C-alpha positions as CSV (number, residue, x, y, z in Angstrom):
1,M,12.8,-8.8,14.8
2,A,11.1,-10.4,17.8
3,D,8.3,-7.9,17.4
4,I,6.8,-10.0,14.6
5,A,5.8,-12.6,17.3
6,H,3.4,-10.1,18.9
7,E,0.3,-11.3,17.0
8,A,-2.2,-11.3,19.8
9,G,-3.7,-8.1,18.5
10,F,-3.7,-4.4,18.6
11,R,-3.2,-4.1,22.3
12,K,0.3,-5.7,22.0
13,N,1.4,-3.6,19.0
14,H,2.4,-0.6,21.0
15,K,4.0,1.1,18.0
16,L,0.8,1.1,16.0
17,R,-1.3,2.1,19.0
18,D,0.9,5.1,19.7
19,A,0.6,6.2,16.1
20,L,-3.2,5.9,15.9
21,L,-4.6,7.0,19.2
22,Q,-5.3,10.7,19.4
23,H,-8.6,10.8,21.4
24,K,-9.9,9.4,24.7
25,A,-11.2,5.9,24.6
26,L,-14.8,6.8,25.6
27,S,-15.1,9.5,23.0
28,R,-16.7,8.9,19.6
29,Q,-13.4,9.6,17.8
30,G,-11.5,7.5,20.3
31,F,-13.8,4.5,19.7
32,S,-13.3,4.8,16.0
33,E,-9.5,4.9,16.3
34,R,-9.5,1.8,18.5
35,L,-11.8,-0.1,16.2
36,F,-9.6,0.8,13.3
37,G,-6.6,-0.3,15.3
38,L,-8.0,-3.7,16.0
39,L,-8.7,-4.3,12.3
40,F,-5.4,-2.9,11.2
41,S,-3.4,-5.1,13.6
42,G,-3.7,-8.0,11.2
43,L,-2.5,-8.3,7.6
44,V,-3.9,-5.3,5.7
45,Y,-2.3,-5.1,2.3
46,P,-1.1,-8.3,0.5
47,Q,-0.4,-5.9,-2.4
48,I,0.6,-2.3,-2.1
49,W,-1.9,0.2,-3.6
50,E,0.6,2.9,-4.7
51,D,1.8,2.8,-8.3
52,P,5.6,2.2,-8.3
53,D,6.1,3.5,-11.8
54,V,4.7,6.9,-10.7
55,D,7.0,6.7,-7.6
56,M,10.1,6.1,-9.8
57,E,9.1,8.9,-12.2
58,A,8.9,11.2,-9.3
59,M,12.2,10.1,-7.6
60,G,14.3,10.1,-10.8
61,P,17.4,7.9,-11.2
62,L,17.9,5.8,-8.1
63,E,21.3,4.3,-8.7
64,N,23.5,4.5,-5.6
65,L,21.0,6.5,-3.7
66,S,19.7,5.8,-0.2
67,I,15.9,5.4,0.2
68,V,13.6,5.1,3.3
69,T,10.1,3.8,2.5
70,I,7.1,2.5,4.3
71,A,6.7,-1.2,3.6
72,S,3.0,-2.0,3.2
73,G,2.8,-5.0,0.8
74,G,6.4,-4.7,-0.4
75,C,5.7,-4.5,-4.1
76,N,7.2,-1.0,-4.5
77,M,10.3,-1.7,-2.5
78,L,11.1,-4.6,-4.8
79,A,10.4,-2.4,-7.9
80,Y,12.9,0.2,-6.7
81,L,15.5,-2.5,-6.5
82,A,15.4,-2.8,-10.2
83,R,17.0,0.7,-10.3
84,S,20.0,-0.4,-8.2
85,P,19.8,2.0,-5.2
86,K,22.6,1.9,-2.7
87,R,20.3,1.0,0.2
88,I,16.6,0.8,1.1
89,D,15.4,0.9,4.7
90,V,11.8,-0.4,4.8
91,V,9.7,0.4,7.8
92,D,6.3,-0.5,9.0
93,L,4.3,-0.5,12.2
94,N,2.4,-3.6,11.2
95,P,4.4,-6.8,12.0
96,H,2.4,-8.8,9.4
97,H,3.7,-6.4,6.7
98,V,7.2,-6.8,8.0
99,A,6.9,-10.6,7.7
100,L,5.5,-10.3,4.2
101,N,8.3,-8.1,3.0
102,R,10.9,-10.4,4.5
103,L,9.3,-13.4,2.7
104,K,9.3,-11.6,-0.6
105,L,12.9,-10.7,-0.4
106,A,13.8,-14.3,0.6
107,A,11.8,-15.6,-2.4
108,F,13.8,-13.4,-4.8
109,R,17.0,-14.6,-3.3
110,H,16.3,-18.3,-3.1
111,L,13.6,-19.5,-5.5
112,P,15.3,-21.1,-8.5
113,S,13.9,-18.9,-11.3
114,H,11.7,-16.0,-12.3
115,G,8.9,-18.4,-13.1
116,D,8.9,-19.6,-9.5
117,V,8.6,-16.0,-8.2
118,V,5.7,-15.3,-10.5
119,R,4.0,-18.5,-9.5
120,K,4.5,-17.5,-5.8
121,F,3.2,-14.0,-6.0
122,G,1.4,-13.6,-9.3
123,M,-0.8,-16.8,-9.7
124,A,-3.5,-18.3,-7.6
125,G,-4.6,-21.9,-7.0
126,L,-1.1,-23.5,-7.1
127,R,-0.5,-26.1,-4.3
128,S,3.2,-26.1,-5.2
129,N,3.6,-22.6,-3.7
130,S,3.8,-23.9,-0.1
131,K,6.1,-26.7,-1.2
132,S,8.5,-24.2,-2.8
133,F,8.4,-22.3,0.5
134,D,9.5,-25.4,2.4
135,L,12.2,-26.3,0.0
136,F,13.8,-23.0,-0.9
137,I,12.6,-20.2,1.4
138,A,12.0,-21.4,4.9
139,P,15.6,-22.6,5.6
140,H,16.8,-19.1,4.9
141,L,14.3,-17.1,7.0
142,D,15.1,-15.8,10.4
143,P,13.4,-17.9,13.1
144,V,10.6,-15.4,13.9
145,T,9.6,-14.8,10.3
146,R,9.7,-18.6,9.6
147,A,7.5,-19.2,12.6
148,Y,5.1,-16.5,11.4
149,W,4.5,-18.2,8.1
150,Q,4.3,-21.7,9.5
151,K,1.8,-20.8,12.2
152,R,-1.4,-22.9,11.9
153,S,-5.0,-21.6,12.1
154,L,-7.7,-23.3,14.2
155,L,-8.5,-25.4,11.1
156,G,-4.9,-26.6,11.0
157,R,-3.9,-24.7,7.9
158,R,-0.4,-23.1,7.8
159,R,-0.4,-19.3,7.1
160,V,1.9,-19.8,4.1
161,G,-0.9,-22.0,2.6
162,T,-2.6,-18.8,1.5
163,F,-0.2,-18.7,-1.4
164,D,-1.6,-22.0,-2.5
165,R,-5.0,-20.4,-2.8
166,N,-5.1,-16.6,-3.4
167,I,-3.3,-14.4,-0.9
168,Y,-4.9,-11.3,-2.5
169,R,-8.3,-12.4,-1.2
170,T,-7.0,-12.3,2.3
171,G,-5.9,-9.4,4.5
172,L,-8.2,-6.5,5.4
173,L,-8.2,-5.0,2.0
174,G,-8.7,-8.3,0.2
175,R,-11.8,-9.1,2.3
176,F,-13.1,-5.5,1.8
177,I,-12.9,-6.0,-2.0
178,G,-14.7,-9.3,-1.6
179,A,-17.5,-7.6,0.4
180,G,-17.8,-5.0,-2.4
181,H,-18.2,-7.8,-4.9
182,L,-20.9,-9.4,-2.7
183,I,-22.8,-6.1,-2.3
184,A,-22.7,-5.5,-6.1
185,R,-24.0,-9.0,-6.7
186,L,-26.9,-8.3,-4.3
187,H,-27.8,-5.4,-6.7
188,G,-27.4,-7.6,-9.8
189,V,-23.9,-6.6,-10.9
190,D,-21.0,-9.0,-11.4
191,L,-17.9,-6.9,-11.2
192,N,-15.8,-9.7,-12.7
193,E,-17.4,-8.9,-16.1
194,M,-15.4,-5.7,-16.2
195,V,-12.2,-7.6,-17.2
196,K,-13.9,-8.9,-20.3
197,A,-13.8,-5.3,-21.8
198,N,-11.5,-5.1,-24.8
199,S,-11.1,-1.3,-25.0
200,L,-11.4,1.8,-23.0
201,R,-14.7,2.4,-24.7
202,E,-16.1,-0.9,-23.4
203,Q,-14.6,-0.2,-19.9
204,R,-16.4,3.1,-19.9
205,Q,-19.7,1.5,-21.0
206,F,-19.5,-1.1,-18.2
207,F,-18.7,1.5,-15.6
208,D,-21.5,3.9,-16.7
209,C,-24.2,1.2,-17.1
210,Q,-23.3,-1.2,-14.3
211,I,-21.1,0.3,-11.6
212,A,-22.0,4.0,-11.4
213,P,-25.7,3.4,-10.6
214,L,-24.6,1.4,-7.5
215,F,-23.5,4.6,-5.8
216,D,-27.1,5.9,-5.8
217,K,-28.4,2.8,-4.0
218,P,-29.6,3.5,-0.5
219,L,-27.6,0.7,1.0
220,I,-24.4,1.8,-0.5
221,R,-24.9,5.5,0.5
222,W,-25.7,4.3,4.0
223,I,-22.6,2.2,4.2
224,T,-20.3,4.8,2.8
225,S,-21.6,7.5,5.3
226,R,-20.1,5.5,8.2
227,K,-16.4,5.7,9.0
228,S,-16.1,2.1,10.1
229,S,-17.4,0.9,6.7
230,L,-14.1,2.0,5.0
231,F,-11.7,0.7,7.5
232,G,-11.3,-2.3,5.2
233,L,-9.6,0.0,2.7
234,G,-7.1,0.9,5.3
235,I,-8.7,4.3,5.7
236,P,-8.4,5.5,9.3
237,P,-10.9,7.9,10.9
238,Q,-8.7,10.9,10.2
239,Q,-8.4,10.0,6.5
240,Y,-12.2,9.5,6.2
241,D,-12.7,13.1,7.5
242,E,-10.4,14.3,4.7
243,L,-12.5,12.5,2.1
244,A,-15.8,13.6,3.6
245,S,-14.6,17.2,3.4
246,L,-14.7,16.9,-0.4
247,A,-18.4,16.0,-0.4
248,A,-21.2,18.6,0.1
249,D,-23.6,16.2,2.0
250,G,-20.9,14.4,4.1
251,S,-21.3,11.1,2.3
252,I,-18.2,10.0,0.5
253,A,-20.1,7.9,-2.0
254,P,-19.5,10.6,-4.8
255,V,-15.8,10.7,-4.0
256,L,-15.5,6.9,-4.1
257,R,-17.4,6.8,-7.4
258,Q,-15.0,9.3,-8.9
259,R,-11.9,7.3,-7.7
260,L,-13.4,4.0,-9.0
261,E,-14.2,5.7,-12.3
262,K,-10.6,6.6,-12.8
263,L,-9.5,3.0,-11.9
264,A,-12.1,1.6,-14.3
265,C,-11.9,4.0,-17.2
266,H,-8.7,6.0,-17.4
267,F,-6.2,3.2,-18.2
268,P,-6.4,0.1,-20.5
269,L,-7.0,-3.0,-18.5
270,R,-4.0,-4.7,-20.1
271,E,-1.8,-2.0,-18.4
272,N,-3.5,-1.8,-15.0
273,Y,-3.0,-4.7,-12.6
274,F,-4.7,-2.6,-9.9
275,A,-7.9,-2.8,-11.8
276,W,-7.5,-6.6,-12.1
277,Q,-7.2,-6.9,-8.4
278,A,-10.3,-4.7,-7.8
279,F,-12.5,-6.3,-10.4
280,A,-11.2,-9.9,-10.9
281,R,-9.5,-10.3,-7.4
282,R,-6.3,-11.6,-9.1
283,Y,-3.5,-10.6,-11.5
284,P,-4.0,-11.0,-15.2
285,N,-2.6,-14.1,-17.0
286,A,0.1,-13.6,-19.6
287,N,-2.3,-13.3,-22.4
288,E,-4.6,-10.9,-20.5
289,G,-2.3,-8.1,-19.3
290,S,0.9,-7.1,-17.5
291,L,2.0,-8.0,-14.1
292,P,3.2,-5.6,-11.4
293,T,6.6,-4.0,-12.1
294,Y,8.5,-6.2,-9.6
295,L,7.2,-9.4,-11.2
296,K,8.2,-8.5,-14.8
297,A,10.8,-10.6,-16.4
298,E,13.0,-7.7,-17.4
299,N,13.4,-6.6,-13.7
300,Y,14.0,-10.1,-12.2
301,H,17.8,-10.3,-12.3
302,A,18.4,-6.8,-11.0
303,I,16.0,-7.3,-8.1
304,R,17.5,-10.6,-7.2
305,A,21.0,-9.2,-7.3
306,N,20.1,-6.3,-5.1
307,T,18.1,-7.9,-2.3
308,D,21.0,-7.6,0.1
309,R,20.7,-3.8,-0.1
310,V,17.4,-3.9,1.9
311,A,16.8,-3.8,5.6
312,V,13.2,-4.3,6.9
313,H,12.4,-2.8,10.3
314,H,9.3,-3.0,12.6
315,A,9.5,0.7,13.4
316,S,8.1,4.1,12.6
317,F,9.6,6.3,9.9
318,T,10.6,8.9,12.5
319,E,12.2,6.3,14.7
320,I,14.4,5.0,11.9
321,L,15.5,8.4,10.8
322,R,16.6,9.3,14.3
323,Q,19.2,6.5,14.0
324,K,20.7,7.9,10.8
325,P,23.5,10.5,10.3
326,S,22.8,13.9,9.0
327,A,22.6,14.4,5.2
328,S,22.5,10.6,4.6
329,V,19.2,9.9,2.8
330,D,18.3,10.8,-0.8
331,R,14.7,9.7,-1.2
332,Y,11.7,9.4,1.3
333,V,8.5,7.5,0.4
334,L,5.8,8.2,2.9
335,L,2.8,6.6,1.1
336,D,-0.3,8.1,2.8
337,A,0.9,7.8,6.4
338,Q,0.8,11.6,7.0
339,D,-3.0,11.6,6.7
340,W,-3.0,9.9,10.1
341,M,-0.7,12.3,11.9
342,T,-1.2,15.1,14.3
343,E,0.7,18.4,13.7
344,E,3.2,17.4,16.5
345,Q,3.8,14.1,14.7
346,L,4.3,15.8,11.4
347,D,6.8,18.3,12.9
348,A,8.8,15.4,14.5
349,L,8.8,13.5,11.2
350,W,9.9,16.4,9.0
351,S,12.5,17.6,11.6
352,E,14.2,14.2,11.0
353,I,13.6,14.2,7.3
354,T,15.2,17.7,7.0
355,R,18.1,16.7,9.3
356,T,18.9,13.5,7.4
357,A,18.2,14.9,3.9
358,A,21.2,14.8,1.5
359,H,21.7,17.4,-1.2
360,G,18.9,17.1,-3.8
361,A,16.8,14.9,-1.5
362,R,13.1,14.3,-2.5
363,V,10.1,13.3,-0.5
364,I,7.0,11.7,-2.1
365,F,3.7,10.9,-0.6
366,R,0.0,10.5,-1.4
367,T,-3.1,12.0,0.3
368,A,-6.8,11.1,0.4
369,A,-7.8,14.6,-0.4
370,E,-6.2,16.6,-3.3
371,R,-4.2,19.1,-1.3
372,S,-0.9,18.4,0.4
373,V,-1.5,17.4,4.0
374,I,1.6,19.3,5.2
375,D,0.4,22.6,3.8
376,G,-0.9,24.7,6.7
377,K,0.0,22.0,9.3
378,L,3.8,21.7,9.2
379,A,5.8,24.3,11.1
380,P,6.8,27.2,8.7
381,A,10.5,26.9,9.6
382,L,10.4,23.3,8.3
383,L,8.2,23.8,5.3
384,D,10.4,26.7,4.2
385,R,13.3,24.3,3.7
386,W,11.4,22.4,1.0
387,A,10.2,23.3,-2.5
388,Y,6.9,21.8,-3.7
389,L,6.8,20.6,-7.3
390,D,3.3,21.6,-8.0
391,V,3.0,21.0,-11.7
392,R,4.9,17.7,-11.7
393,S,2.8,16.5,-8.7
394,Q,-0.4,17.2,-10.6
395,E,0.9,15.4,-13.7
396,L,1.8,12.3,-11.8
397,T,-1.5,12.3,-9.8
398,L,-3.2,11.7,-13.2
399,Q,-0.8,8.9,-14.1
400,D,-1.3,6.9,-10.8
401,R,-3.1,3.7,-12.0
402,S,-4.2,2.7,-8.5
403,A,-6.5,5.7,-8.6
404,I,-7.6,5.6,-4.9
405,Y,-5.8,8.8,-3.8
406,G,-6.7,12.4,-4.4
407,G,-3.2,13.7,-4.6
408,F,0.4,12.7,-5.3
409,H,3.0,15.1,-4.0
410,I,6.7,15.8,-4.5
411,Y,9.0,18.0,-2.3
412,T,12.6,18.7,-2.9
413,L,15.2,20.0,-0.5
414,K,16.1,23.6,-1.2
415,D,19.8,24.5,-1.8
C-alpha cells in the first residue's frame, strides 16, 4: 500500500518502468517508451474505456466466481460487483489508479445514499463533493490513500477537489480529449454539438459533415503520424505500431476516423456514456441518457453490499497470479495490457493464467488491432490449452460502445 506514496514520477515507479522498457534509452524506440512512461506515471484514466456490459456478456454468470482484473479507472470492477462474484483482485501498475479504485470502493461503502454516489462520480461542478469526502470517506481510508487525495497542489488545491469541478477533464486521457476539442475548434467545429443529436440519423449527419472532414486536415494528419501525439490516449509505442500496421500510408488517421465513427454513429447517444465523455466531456444528465453501469440505481445495493469482496493491489497481473493456488481463478480481465508485452512477458503471464485457471475459466481482453495479440506470439504449448471463441468475440467487438479497440477476444480453458 505504501507504493501509492511514490508520486515523484516514472523513475520511482519501478513496476511500470519494468513493464514498459524494452529498448535502450538512446534508441528511438527507447526514447518513445520513456516519454510514454513519464506521461503514464500520473493519473491516466479517470474513467475506464472498456465497456463493462460487453465484459459481463463474455464472462457469463459471475456469482461466487473469482475474478482477477486490471484496475484502470475502476468502473468495470464495480459493475462486476453487481453480479455478486466471490472475490475480485484488482491490479494496476499505476499508483494513481490504485488510489482512485480505493476511493470508489470507500464511497460505495460509506456515502449515505445512491444519490451521493452519483453526485460524487457522475456530476460535475458540485462543491459538496469534497465535503462529502471529508465527512464520510476520508475517516475510512487507509492513511496512504487518504494522504493521496488530501495532497495539495502548488496552488493550494487538494487533489480531491477535482471532484468539485470535473475529474473527467483531468488525467492524461481527459486532457487529451480537451486538446482534441481545441483542435476541432481551430478548424471551426464544436464537438459539443454532437450531443444535441436526437437520433442515429442526426448523429450520422453531424459526423459526416463536421467530424469526418477533420481527418483530412494537414495538421491532424501530421499529428496522428507521430507516436507521441497519441500517448494521451494511453497508447504506448508498441500499440501505436499495431494501429499503424492497419494503414497503408503509415498514418493512423484513417484508423482513428473509423473508431470515432463507430463511437459517434453506431449507438444511440442516450445509451452510450462513452460518447458523452468524448463529445461533451461529462456524463449525461437524467433526462439526457443513461449513466455507467456501476452508477445505475438498480445496481447500487448489490455493489454496496459486495465491496468487501474486492482487494486492490499495486502489482502486475503476473505478480498477483504467482501468489495464488492452482485452479483458483475463474475469470481474467486483461483490458489491452498485452499489446504492451514482449513474447517473454506473454509466456510468463499465460503460464500463471493456465496454472491458476479453474475448470471452465475464461480470459477476456481487447487489442488495438483486430487480431488476437497472442496468436503467433504465445508459446504453442500454452496456446493449445485454450480455445478461442471466434464468433462470439466478433459479435461482442461490434457491441463494445467505447469503440476505441479493434478487437475483443474470449478464450476458454479446454477440458
